[in-house]
N, C-alpha and C positions, 0 to 999 in steps of 0.2 A: 391763632384761632380767632374767628369772628367774635365780637363782643355782643352781638345781637342774639336774643333768645326769642323764639316764636312759641307762644303758648297755644296749644290746640285744645279746644274744649268741645267734646262730643255732646251735643244737646238735642239729638234727633230722636231720642227714645220717646215712647208713648207715655210713660209714667202712669200707667193705668191702675197701679196698685193703690194710689191715693185718691183717684177719681176727682182730681181738681179740675175746675173749669178754665185753668190757665196753666202754663208750663210750671212744673215743679221747681225748676231752677230759679224762678222769681217769687217763690213762696217766701214770705217774711217770717223769720224767726225772732227778729227784734223789730222795733218800731220803724227804723230807717234803714234796715239791712235785710236784703234777700239772700237766699242760699248761695247764689252765684257770686255775690260780693265777697264771700270768704275766700274764694279762689283768687280774686283780684287783690285781696289784702296782702298776699304774699309778695306783691310787687309794688306796694304803695310808695316805697322809697326809691323806685327805679324810674328812669326817664324813658320817653318814647324812643330814644335812640338805642336803649338797651333792650327793651321788651316791646313786642307787638302781639296782638291776639287774633286768633282765627276761631270763629264759633261755627260749628256744624249744626244746622237745624233742618227741620222738615217744614212743609207748607202750613202745618197747623201750629207752629211755634214762633210765628213772627212777632209776637208780643215781646220776645226777648230782645229783638232789635230795638224796639222803642225803649225798653227799660235801660238798656246799656248805653243809650244816647247820653246819659249823664257823664260818661267817661270820654266823650268825643273830643274834649279839649285836653285831655290828660294822656290818652294813648291812641295809637293807631289800631283800629279794630276792623277786621274783614269778616264777612258772613258768606257761607256757601251752603248749598243744599246737599244732603246725603244722596249719593247716587242710588236710585231705586234698585239697581242690580247688586248693590253691596249689602251685606248683612252684618248684624251685631255691631259691637263697638269697634271691632277691627275695620269693618266696612266704612263706618263713620270717619275714622281717622284717615283711611285711604282716600276718601272723597276730598280731603283737604290737601292732597299731595302737591297740587299745583301752587299752593300758597305756603309751603314749607320754607323755612330758612335753612341755613347750614346747621344750626342747633335748635332742637325742638323739645318741648316737654308737654306731655298730655296731662291735663288736670280734669278730673271728673267734677263738673259743676253742681252735681246734686248730692255731693258728699262733703264731709268735714274732715280735714286732716290737720293734725297738730304735730309740728316738728319738735325735736328735742331742743332744750335751751341752748341758745348760741348758734344754732344752725340756720344759715341764710340759704333759702332755696336756690336763688339765682347763682350764688357763688359755688354752692356744692354741686349743682348740675354741671356748670361749666368746667369745674375741676374734674369730675368723673368722666365726662364725655371726652376729655382730652386723652384718655387712656384707650378705651375700647370702642367708644362711640355709642355706648348704651349704658343705662343705669336704671335700676328699679328702686322706687321707694317701697319699703316693705314694713309690715307689722308682724311681729312674732305671734305664732298661733299653733297650737297642737290639737285643738278640738276637731275631731273628724266632721262634726256637723257644720262647723264654720268653714273648714277647708273644702267641703263638698260644694260650697256656693261661691267660691272665690278662685282667682288665678293663683294656684298654690305653688310655693317655692321651697326648694331645699337650700338653706343658707348655711355656709360654713365659714366662720371667721369673717363675716360680712361679705363674702363672695357667693355668687349664684352658681349652683351646681346642677339644679334640676328645676323643671317647670312643667305644670300641667293645669289646664283650665278645668275647674270643677271636676276633680277626680271622683271616681265611683268606688275605688278600692285602693289598697296600698297606702293608706294615709300616713303610715309610719315613716314614709320616705320624705315627708314634708314637715316643715316647722315654721312656715310663714306664708303670707299672701301679699300680693302687690296692691298698692294703693294708688300709684301713679308710676309713670316711667318716662324717660327721656332718651333721645336718640339723635344722632347726626343723620342728615338726609341720605348720605351714602350708605349708612348701616341699615336704614329702615327697611328696604325691600326684603332682605334676608331674614331680619328679625320678625317682621309682621307676618311673613309667609309661614314661619315656624309656629308662631302664636295662633294664627288663624286656623291652621290645621287642627289644633287642639280644640279651639272654640267651636268650630263647625263639625268636629268629629269626622274629619275626612283625611284618612291616611296618615294620622299622627304617629310619629315614632319618637318617643322621648329621647332616644340617643342622638337624634339629629341636632340637639342643642349644642353639641360639641362642634358643629360646623358653623355656628353663628356667633356673632359678637356678644350674645347674651351670656355664653358660657364663661364662667369665672370673671364676670363683670362685677365691679364694686357696687354694692348696694348702699342705700341710705335708709337707716332704720327710723321709723316714725314713732312718736310717743302715743298718739291716739288716732283712731280712724273710725268714722261713723257714717254708715250708709242709711240715709233717711228715707227708707223705702216703705215704712209702715207708720200708721198714725200713732201707735204707742211710742215709737222712737221719736217722732216729731214732738209729741207732747212732752216727753222727758227732756228733750233738748230745749224747748221753749221754757220749761220750768227752771232748768239750770241757768238759762240766761237771765231770767227774772230774779233769781236768787243772788246773782253776782252783785 
């Protein structure tokens, strides 16, 4: 298996909930650290031969390009625009298909994810992809109010058995939600097609998961996951950083 991992960061969303005059991804939670830097931190001990980055933006978020220039000597970073004919996060990821490597991981650069102690993201992704070509990072969750806003999963003994994006009923079927996911380029078309049908609510059949590499793929449980979509959550996180 190739040792190169391509990190796909969808950053083409409007981020209108916070009403910032700049992309949410470059909002600072600490003096010298923006939100997108936390995703780069997972690879701070990796070389450019091991990891490269692809950032998906829109025409209003070119400030991200300037901000990430600080990594230009450290990593190879490519930028691409989201295809205007593609929708949602699935469309953003599909827009980067021409820049995929053999092994790829999607990191959401406007969120914070903390892995369990001793877990190295690069190593774990490479290990899991060698099996079925797909892996979810997941957070355990049983609250229907939370599951209704996430990509919900049924996890049994760390393996994925069911998936539905933002379910409206039958919450008892799910016990987790995804925070990130990784895939081989060959597994991507089948997996993203299944996931996109659920996201866009177009002909989704939950049973079709059994026809994809997602079914019974090995997951990676995370310790903590925070979506900084509201000012109350942003203020809470800033205060926690100041108290450390």
